[in-house]
N, C-alpha and C positions, 0 to 999 in steps of 0.2 A: 728597711724593711724586709721580712723572710718570707717566701711563697710558702702558702698554704693549700693543701687537698681538702676543698670544701664542695658545699650539696650532694646528699644522697636522696635521691627522690625515686619515687616508685611507680615505674613504667610497665606497661608491658614488654615482655621479652621478644615479645616478635614486632614490635614497633620498632625495639631498639636496633633486631637486625636487619628490619626492612630502612631505616636510618645511614644505619653503618652503610649497605650496600649501596644507598641511593649515592653517601656522598662519594665511597668508595666512586663510583662510576664518573663522578665529577673529577676526581684527582683530589678530593680533600680527606681529612678527617674528621671525624664527629667532636672529639675532643680538641682539636685545633679550632672549629666552627664556633664550639660553644665559647672556647677561650678568646675567641676575637671578640665576638657579641659582649661577652663582660668586658672587655676592656673597652671598647667603645662606648657603651652604657657608663661607666665608671669614670670616662674623661668628658662624656655629655652632663653627669652630675655636677663634677666640677667645677665646669664651665659655669653653670648655674648658680652654685654656692657663692663663686665668685664673684656675679653679676649682683647676690644679692645683699653680698657683703658691701657693696660697692667699692670695688676693690680697681685700683689702678687700669687704665688702660692698657698699657701694658704689660701687666699680668693679664691681662685678659687675652690679649692677644697670643700670650706665649700659651697658655692654655690649652686655648682656640686651635692654635698650631699643632700642636699634640695629637688634638681630638682627629686633626682634618687629615693627619699621617695615620693613626688609626683607623680612620674610615675606609682613609683608602687600602687599606691592608686588608679590611673584612667588606669591602662593595661586593665582591663577589657571592655574598650572601644572598643579597638582594638579586643581582641580577641571576643567579640562579636558579632561585625559586620561582621569580617569574617567569625565565627563561622554560622551567621545567614544567610551569600550570601550562603556556602555550601549547609547548610541545604533545602536552598529555590532550588539549583540548582538540588541538587538529587531528591526534589517533581518534580520539572520540567523535569526531564530527560534530562537537558543538560550536553552532555558529562563533569565531571569536569576536564579533560584537560585543555579543551577550556576555563575553568572559571579561574583555574590557569592561563594560559598566558595572559587572561584579566587582572587578578590583577596583576599580574608579570609586565606587560605593565605599566599600571597606576601608579607603583611604578617609574618605569624610566621615566617617561614623567611628566615634570613639568606645573603643572594645571596652566592656564588661570583663573586671576580673572575676577571671573564676576559680574557686582554688578546690582541690579534688583530697579528699582523704583517701 
C-alpha cells in the first residue's frame, strides 16, 4: 500500500501555531504526533475487526503485538498532555485534587462527538 496525504480540515491559524509551538517545546512535531495517533487508532481497529471476524488467537496476538509497538511509540502523547495539564494547574494555583477529579471524570464519561463545520 502506498502512503497518502490525507485530511485537510479547518482550524484557527492561531491554534495551529500554538499547537506547533507547544509540541516543539516538548521536542515533538505536530505532523509526527498526528501520524502516531492515526497509526495507533488504525491498529486498534484492526485488532477489533480480527476479534469480530473470530480470527485465530495467533492472528489476534500478532496484530496486538503490532499495536503494542505503535502504542509504545505514541505513549508520549498521553504523558505529554497530562504532564502539561498538571504543570499549568500548578502555575494557575488550581488545587491538584480538583484537576485529578476532573481528569478522572473525563475518563469515566464517554465524550460526545461534535462535528464543526
